[in-house]
N, C-alpha and C positions, 0 to 999 in steps of 0.2 A: 303497246306498239302498234297493234292492228287498229284499235280505236283511234289512234293518232293519225294514222295513215289513211283510214277510210274516206274521210272528207277530200282528200287531195289525190285520191288514186287516179283520177283521169289526167292530172297534170303529171303525175310519175309515168303513167303508161306513154303519154306523149313524148317525154324526154327520152324514155328507153328506145322507142321506135325511131325517133329523130337520130339519135346517137348511133344507133344500129345501122342506118342508112348513111349518115354523113361521117360517123367517127373514123371510117377507114380511108376516107378521101385523101388526107395528107400522105398516107403510105402509098396509095394507088397513084397519085399525081407524080410523086417522087421516082417511084419505080418506072413509070411510063417515059419520064423525061430522061432518065438514066438510060433506059433501053434504047432511046432515040439518039444517044450519043451526046446529050446536052451535058455540059461540065458541071462539076460540084458547085462552083460559085454562083451559076445562074440557077441551079436548083435551089440553092440556099436562099437566093433572092425571092424566088416564087414562094418559099415556105415563109419568108419574113412578111410578104404581102398579107398572108392570112392574119398573122398576129397584129399587123398594123390595122387591118380592117376590124379586128376584134376590139382593139384599143379605141379606135375612132368611134365605132359603134357604142361602145360602153358609155361614152361621153355624150352621144348626140341621139340615140334612139328613143329616150325618154320623151322627146317632143313629139314624135309620131304616136307614141302610145297615148299620151294625154289628149291628143287631138281626136283620135278615132276609137279609143278603148282597147282593152287588152285582147278581145277575141279578133276584131278586125285587124288589129296590128299583128298579132301572131299568125293569122292567115296570110297576111301580106308578107312577112318575112319568109315564112316557110314556102310560099308560092315562088317567091323570087329565088330562093335558095334551090328549089327543085328545078327551076328553068336554068340556072347557072350550071347545075349539074348535068343537065342534058347537053348544054352547050359545049362541054368538053369533048363530046364524041363528034362535034362537027368539024373541028380542025385542030391538029396537034401542033402547037407552037408555043414557045416558052412565054412570049410576051401576052398572048392572049390568056393562057393558063394563069399567069401572074395576075392579070386583071380580074379573073374570075375568082382566084383565091381572096383577092381583096374584097370582092362582093360577098363571098362565103363568109368571111370573118365578121362583116358588118352584119349580115343576116343572123348569124350564130349569136352575135351580142344581143341582137333584138329579141330572139327567142329566149335566151337566158334572162333577160331583164323582165320580159312578160312572166315567165314561170316563177322566177325567184321572188318578184314583187307580189305575185298571187299567192305564192307559199307563205310569204310573211304575213299576208292578210288573213289566210285561213287558219294558219297554226295558232292554237292557244298557247299563252306564254309557257305553261308547264310542259308543253308537248314539242317545244321547238327542237329540242335535241333529237328526239324520235323522227321528226319529219325531215331534219337535216340529214340524218343517217340514211333514211329511205331514198332521199333525193340523190345522195352520193352513190349509193348502190345501184340505182336506176341509171344514173349518168355513166358511170364506169363500166357497168355490166354491159349496157348497150354498146359502148365504144369498144370494149375488149372483144365482145362476140362479133361485132361487125367486121374486125379484121379478116375473118374467115372468108368474106366475100371477095377478097383478093383472089382466091382460087378460081373464080369465074372468068378471069382474064384469059386463061388458056382456051376457053371454048368460043369466045368472041371478044374482040377488043372493046365494042361498045357495051357488052352485056353488063358489066359492073356499073356503068353509069346509069344504065337504064333501070336496074334493080334499086340502086340508091335512090333515084328519083321517085320510084314507086313507093318505097318505104317513107321518104320524106312526105309525100303527098298524103300518105295514110296517117301520118302523125298529127295531121290536122283534125281529124275525125274526133278523138276523144275531147279535144277542146270545144270545137264547134257545137257538139251535141251536149255538153255540160249544162246543167240547170243552175250552177252556182253563179251568183252575181259578180260581175267584174269588179275588182277592188279600185280604190283611189290610189293612183300611183304615189308612193312615198317619195321624199327627197333626201338623199344621203350625200352629203358634202365631205369630200375627202379632206383629211388633215393635210396642211401644207407639207412640202417635201422638208423644209426646214424644221418645221414642228415634229415631224416623223423621226428625222435623224437626231434631233435634241432628245426625244423621249427614248429612242432605242437605236443607236446606230447598228447594232447587230442585226436587230429585227429588220431594219430597212435594207441594209447591204445584203443580209442573208436572203431576203426575199428576191432582190434583184438578181443576185447570182443563181438562185434556183431557177427563175425565169429564163436566164441565159442557157442554163444546161439543159433544161426540159424543152425549151424551144428548139434548140440544136437537134436534140434527139427526135423530137416529133417531126422536124422538117427533114431529117437526113437518116433517121434510124433504119428505115426500109431499104435505103440505098446501101447503107453499111451492110445489112444482111445479105442483100443481093451480091454485093462485091466480094464477100468472103465465101461465096458459093452456095448459099441457100436457095433452094427452089421457092416457088410462090407459097406453097403450103406451109413450108418451114418458116418462111419470112412471116406469114400471118400468125404462126404459133408464137415466133419471137416477139412481135409486137403486142400481142394479146397477152402474153405471159408478163411482160413489163407493165402493162396497165392493170391487169388483175392482181399483180403482186403489190402494186402501189395501194390497193384498198386494204390488203391483209394486215400490213404491219403498222397502219396509222394508229390503231387502237392500242397495241402493246406499247409502242414508243410514247405514245401520249400518257399512258399510265405511268411509265418511268419518269416522264417529265413533271408529273404532278407530285412525285415523291422525292425527287432530287433537285438539285440546282438545275433549272431549265437550260441555262447557258451550257453547262457541261453536257447535257444530252444533246443539244444542238451541235455542239463541237464533235461529239462522238458520232453523230449521224453524218456530218460532213466528212469526217475522216473515214467512215465506212464507205461512204459513196465514192470517195477517192479511190479507196483500196480496191473496191468492186470494179469501178470502171477501168483501173489499171489492169486488173486481172483479166477482163474482157479484152482490152487492147492487146495484152501479151498472148492470150489464147489465140486470137487472130484467125480462127478456122472453125468450122463446125465441129461439134463433139458432144459428148454426154454432159459436160458441165455447162455448156451455153445457156440452156434454158433455166436451170437452177440460178445461175449467175444473174441472168436477165430478170428473173422474179425478185431477186435480192436487190439488184440495182432499183427497181421500180418501187420496191417496199421502202427503201431508205430515201429515194430521191423525193417521192411524192409526199413523204411525211414533212419535209423540211419547210414548206410554205405554212401549213397550220401550226408548226411549232414556232416559227418566227412571228406569226400572228399573236400566238398565246404569250410569247415573251414580251412583245410590244405591249400588250394589254396589262401585263404585270407592272408597267411603269406608268400607266395612265388611270384617270378616274373613269367611273363607269360611263359618264356622260361623253367622254372623249373616244370610246372604243369603236363605235360605228364608223366614225370618221377616219380613225386610224386604220381599220380593217379595209375600208374602201380605198384609202390611199395606197395601202400595201398591194391591193390588186393591180392598181395601175402601175405601181413600181414593177411588179411581177411581169405584167404585160408588156411593158417597155423593154424589159430584159428579154422577154421571149421574142420579140421582134428582132432584136440585134442577134439572138443566139444562132439562128440558121446561117446568118452571113459569116460570123466568126468560125462556126463549125465547118462550113464549106471550104473556108481559107485553110484551115487545118487538114482537112481531107485532101486538098489540092497539093499541099506540100509534103503530107506524111502518108498518104494512101488512105485506104479504108479505115485502118485503125487510128488515124488521126481524129476521127470524131470522138472516140472514148478517151484518147490522150488529151483532147481538148477539155472534155468534162473532168478528167482528173485535175488538169491545171486549175479549172474554175473552182472545184471543191477544195482544193489545197490552199488556194488564195483565200477562200472564205474562211477556212480553218485558221490560217495565219492572222486574218483580221480579228476573228473571235478570240484567239489567244491573247492579242494585244488589248481587246476591250476587257476581258477578264482580269488582266494585269493592272488596268487603270481605273477601273470602276467595280465597286462591291456589287453583289447580288441584291435584288430588292429583299425587304424583310419577308420572312416566310408567310407571315399572315396576309400579305398582299399578293401572293401568288394565286392566280386564278386556276380553276380547273381547265385542262386541255380540251378543246373541241376541235374535231376535224372540220376542215373547210374546203370547198372546191376552189380551184383557181379560175374562176369564171368571170364575173362582173362585180362591181361595187355592191350590187343589191344582195350578193350572197352574205354580206356582212350582217344584214338584218336578220338572218336565220340563226345567228349566234345567240343562244339564250342569255348568256353573260353581257354581251354587248347591248342587248334590249332590255335590260332590267329597268331602266328609267324611261323607256320610250312610251 
């Protein structure tokens, strides 16, 4: 593990620092807008702007990287992200913050593509699984720990934005000082939407609905926490618990999916997500059960995307898997862009608990769709079922880190 990670340690340090500085911004923006009296629909629109920028960036930033190289492109995207982070402190207005979130999403996509393509180039084929695991730990650990910067809002309204900008600027240092040569950017073409659905209806629909659920949560989860009475410290703990819980359960659920019909595991996880989300909605107030339920919700919901990717890969040849994984990232991102809008509408109609009632409805709908697919289509032969591989929901470039998808590359 250490031998595999050592050549890419500067990349991992950069993503950790960057996510520590920028990973709490969705929560901070939502909380500030809610405190200013902005309604849930407009907060949802601002949240959707980020995922729209992420999707656009995933498709477009490769041109910038090919033109100027990885190091210059990374410095450009992080510098622009740092500047946009400071701009939040200049004026508090939903229209301005929505535009800044769109820029943030575009920049984060550029950062992901730079780092993930670099990791693809540096990782030996036999070590891709270890590199991917280290990348996910750095990504989610930074994002989870960064949530506690929300506590600085009580000291000064501008202080969280200033510290976030400092951390983002520092994230450039490990990359610009690296002696590793910049790679040639690979080209990963997503499988067509028709091809994805034909190969695996459950994989495609499951990834899209997972995007809707998690997009709604990241866009509005902090607003939910504040509206049920949590202070800033408790809100940070709530958001961090969901994120870190999402890392813990991926490997146990993946182990189960390698030994049983993967569709049954996916359906079980959707059912568990619906049950936990409903329990959180019914709880509707701070209490001893809230954080354990939040961790369980994160553990179940975060595992759904890589499970859907693995199930889709079971239906494909090795040569098709990179394109399929890239397509599923885009499907997930499109769902995530729609999630905050739909979740906000539910909160407007049903109050704070409407967010988790919406998530419950989404998971239940995916469960019903999956039961129908199980009834009309047999599972793939057991010899075709591939090993589960945890994957981040970042950009299509992350598909290249899957050692199974890269067997013939």
